[in-house]
C-alpha positions in Angstrom: 4.0 13.6 -6.2 2.2 10.3 -6.4 -1.5 9.7 -7.0 -2.7 10.5 -3.6 -0.4 13.4 -2.7 2.4 11.3 -1.4 5.9 10.9 -2.9 5.8 8.5 -5.9 7.2 5.0 -5.9 7.5 2.3 -8.5 7.4 -1.4 -8.0 8.3 -4.0 -10.7 7.2 -7.6 -10.0 8.2 -10.6 -12.0 6.5 -13.9 -11.6 3.4 -15.9 -12.5 -0.1 -14.5 -12.1 -3.6 -15.7 -11.9 -6.8 -13.7 -12.5 -9.5 -13.7 -9.8 -13.1 -12.6 -10.4 -14.9 -14.1 -7.4 -17.1 -11.7 -5.6 -16.4 -13.3 -2.2 -12.7 -12.8 -2.7 -13.3 -9.1 -3.5 -15.3 -8.7 -0.3 -12.5 -10.4 1.7 -9.8 -8.0 0.5 -11.8 -4.8 0.0 -10.8 -1.7 2.0 -12.5 1.7 1.8 -9.3 3.3 0.3 -9.9 1.4 -2.9 -13.0 3.5 -3.6 -10.6 6.2 -4.8 -10.2 4.1 -8.0 -13.4 2.0 -7.9 -16.4 4.2 -7.0 -18.9 1.3 -7.3 -16.9 -0.8 -4.9 -16.8 -4.6 -5.6 -19.6 -4.0 -8.1 -17.4 -2.0 -10.4 -17.8 -3.3 -14.0 -14.7 -5.2 -15.2 -13.3 -5.6 -11.6 -10.7 -8.3 -11.4 -7.9 -9.1 -9.0 -4.4 -10.2 -10.1 -2.7 -12.6 -7.7 1.0 -12.6 -8.5 3.3 -15.4 -7.3 6.5 -13.2 -7.3 9.9 -14.6 -8.2 11.5 -11.2 -7.7 10.5 -7.6 -7.1 12.3 -4.3 -7.7 11.4 -1.0 -6.1 12.4 2.6 -6.5 11.0 5.5 -4.4 13.0 8.4 -5.9 15.8 8.1 -3.4 16.4 4.5 -2.8 16.2 1.3 -5.0 16.5 -2.3 -4.4 15.4 -5.9 -5.1 13.5 -8.4 -3.0 13.5 -12.1 -3.7 11.3 -14.6 -1.8 
């Protein structure tokens, strides 16, 4: 089982990333489900977003696997 009681899945992303620590951007992308990991919401100490410009992505859900390219 995965983290929230659903079947597990893995995703591997290759590309270039940038780190974002702008409060307004956190507010724009925040959804209540994230409180499972960040109890203090966008005020969680050390909070950072990682924006990945993916070159390719691999996935595996236990039964199927594949690759996605932009």
